[in-house]
RODO-2510 file (C-alpha; in nm, 4 decimals, decimal comma):
residues 142
     n   res          X          Y          Z
     1     m    -4,9509    -2,9486   -20,5145
     2     r    -4,8660    -3,2840   -20,5687
     3     h    -4,7368    -3,1857   -20,9378
     4     d    -4,4917    -2,9131   -20,7957
     5     a    -4,3174    -3,1646   -20,5350
     6     g    -4,2896    -3,4521   -20,8577
     7     r    -4,0817    -3,1269   -21,0454
     8     t    -3,8315    -3,0562   -20,7641
     9     a    -3,7934    -3,4426   -20,6940
    10     l    -3,6875    -3,4407   -21,0638
    11     a    -3,4805    -3,1144   -21,0267
    12     g    -3,2982    -3,2678   -20,7951
    13     d    -3,1609    -3,5785   -20,9611
    14     d    -3,0147    -3,3827   -21,2561
    15     r    -2,7369    -3,2091   -21,0414
    16     g    -2,4311    -3,3475   -21,0763
    17     i    -2,5376    -3,4455   -21,4312
    18     s    -2,2520    -3,2229   -21,6005
    19     t    -2,0023    -3,3142   -21,3649
    20     v    -2,0438    -3,6790   -21,5089
    21     e    -2,0619    -3,5968   -21,8699
    22     v    -1,7190    -3,3133   -21,7966
    23     v    -1,5426    -3,6787   -21,6363
    24     i    -1,6734    -3,8816   -21,9280
    25     l    -1,5946    -3,6360   -22,2222
    26     a    -1,2343    -3,4696   -22,0746
    27     p    -1,0441    -3,7928   -22,1473
    28     v    -1,1852    -3,8409   -22,5175
    29     m    -1,1477    -3,4699   -22,6311
    30     i    -0,7938    -3,4881   -22,4621
    31     l    -0,7388    -3,7897   -22,6580
    32     f    -0,8492    -3,6308   -22,9636
    33     i    -0,6133    -3,3018   -22,9010
    34     l    -0,3120    -3,5763   -22,8635
    35     v    -0,4065    -3,7099   -23,1940
    36     l    -0,4093    -3,3857   -23,3786
    37     v    -0,1131    -3,2895   -23,2101
    38     a     0,0527    -3,6360   -23,3388
    39     m    -0,0802    -3,5911   -23,6768
    40     g     0,0945    -3,2384   -23,7430
    41     q     0,4168    -3,3454   -23,5937
    42     l     0,4403    -3,6221   -23,8717
    43     v     0,3363    -3,3703   -24,1358
    44     d     0,5843    -3,1319   -24,0702
    45     g     0,8311    -3,4662   -24,0161
    46     r     0,7110    -3,5061   -24,3679
    47     g     0,8172    -3,1778   -24,4870
    48     a     1,1532    -3,1551   -24,3115
    49     v     1,2268    -3,4712   -24,4642
    50     d     1,1608    -3,3923   -24,8101
    51     s     1,3143    -3,0645   -24,8010
    52     a     1,6052    -3,2882   -24,6369
    53     a     1,6453    -3,4940   -24,9192
    54     r     1,6338    -3,1878   -25,1889
    55     d     1,8990    -3,0441   -25,0187
    56     a     2,1457    -3,3372   -25,0142
    57     a     2,0562    -3,3990   -25,3555
    58     r     2,1466    -3,0570   -25,4342
    59     s     2,4803    -3,0613   -25,2257
    60     g     2,5703    -3,3790   -25,3869
    61     s     2,5608    -3,2775   -25,7313
    62     l     2,7488    -2,9887   -25,6645
    63     q     3,0611    -3,1597   -25,6018
    64     w     3,3540    -3,3179   -25,8705
    65     e     3,3027    -3,7018   -25,7491
    66     a     3,0906    -3,9349   -25,5999
    67     g     3,2889    -3,9888   -25,2806
    68     t     3,2584    -3,6099   -25,1938
    69     a     2,9264    -3,5587   -25,3277
    70     m     2,8080    -3,8165   -25,1016
    71     a     2,9593    -3,6730   -24,7884
    72     e     2,8401    -3,3554   -24,8028
    73     a     2,4595    -3,4717   -24,9299
    74     r     2,4831    -3,6440   -24,5648
    75     r     2,6381    -3,2958   -24,4132
    76     a     2,3378    -3,1501   -24,5527
    77     a     2,0573    -3,3726   -24,5135
    78     e     2,2022    -3,4104   -24,0690
    79     a     2,2223    -3,0780   -24,1126
    80     d     1,8471    -3,0093   -24,2053
    81     l     1,7117    -3,2813   -23,9805
    82     s     1,9215    -3,2296   -23,6230
    83     d     1,6201    -3,0953   -23,4244
    84     v     1,3540    -3,3714   -23,6438
    85     c     1,4604    -3,6941   -23,5853
    86     a     1,5214    -3,9698   -23,2569
    87     g     1,8152    -4,1280   -23,4437
    88     p     2,0726    -4,1054   -23,7066
    89     v     2,0196    -3,9944   -24,0914
    90     e     2,0698    -4,1948   -24,3209
    91     v     2,1652    -4,1080   -24,7161
    92     r     2,1902    -4,3367   -24,9510
    93     k     2,2756    -4,3192   -25,3412
    94     t     1,9896    -4,3655   -25,5815
    95     s     2,1069    -4,2434   -25,9283
    96     a     2,3040    -4,5376   -26,1087
    97     g     2,6919    -4,3675   -26,1253
    98     f     2,8414    -4,0512   -26,0979
    99     a     3,1313    -3,9897   -26,3794
   100     d     2,8738    -4,0720   -26,6330
   101     a     2,5432    -3,9898   -26,4820
   102     d     2,3644    -3,6319   -26,5941
   103     f     2,1484    -3,6359   -26,2259
   104     f     2,2473    -3,6957   -25,8722
   105     s     1,9507    -3,9014   -25,6676
   106     v     1,9426    -4,0069   -25,2769
   107     e     1,7473    -4,0950   -25,0536
   108     v     1,6936    -3,9796   -24,6962
   109     s     1,5476    -4,1572   -24,4280
   110     c     1,4846    -4,0991   -24,0723
   111     q     1,2577    -4,1547   -23,7130
   112     v     1,0645    -3,8905   -23,6876
   113     r     1,0195    -3,7914   -23,3136
   114     g     0,6770    -3,8756   -23,1700
   115     l     0,5085    -3,7344   -22,9068
   116     a     0,8067    -3,7814   -22,7052
   117     m     0,7004    -3,3968   -22,5299
   118     l     0,3783    -3,5969   -22,3706
   119     g     0,5359    -3,8752   -22,2715
   120     l     0,4670    -4,0560   -22,5296
   121     d     0,6923    -4,1399   -22,7584
   122     v     0,6106    -4,3369   -23,0615
   123     p     0,8495    -4,2386   -23,3472
   124     k     0,7404    -4,3228   -23,7041
   125     t     1,0475    -4,3619   -24,0089
   126     l     0,9701    -4,1333   -24,3088
   127     t     1,1945    -4,1930   -24,6514
   128     g     1,2570    -3,8829   -24,9077
   129     k     1,4066    -3,8947   -25,2516
   130     a     1,5557    -3,5999   -25,4501
   131     t     1,6873    -3,5720   -25,7722
   132     s     1,9340    -3,2869   -25,8841
   133     p     2,1221    -3,2603   -26,2529
   134     l     2,5192    -3,2609   -26,2350
   135     d     2,6378    -2,9709   -26,4473
   136     p     2,8162    -3,1061   -26,6971
   137     y     3,0553    -2,8057   -26,7917
   138     k     3,2255    -2,7542   -26,4534
   139     r     3,2869    -3,1705   -26,4625
   140     k     3,4591    -3,0844   -26,7990
   141     a     3,6289    -2,8557   -26,6616
   142     g     3,7778    -3,0429   -26,3684
***
């Protein structure tokens, strides 16, 4: 009979252990999920910035002069990144010239929104580069 009494005492001690496990593990699991969401947003932001750089280079390469090319490149990048970036979109021409060049290259950068929807706004600046060929026949016709 003593043996059964010992088991009953041990069984009573195990009650509440699962509650303690949940209290300890729940914040760790939530933090893990938040980190996964943050990494997903960075990957999505990287893709958006690279796509915006590609569109900006293409839009600029279709223009007749450097000033218009930069204005169109900026307009294309801002349109692509309007819902991705937390601040202004920066577009910088990285190719040497325009009138005598063969390519139009730009660098697009902005601060991608972090986890603002969850109250953890940690912005990260991402940069994308792209190059597009200039059309030599269109430029000679102009």
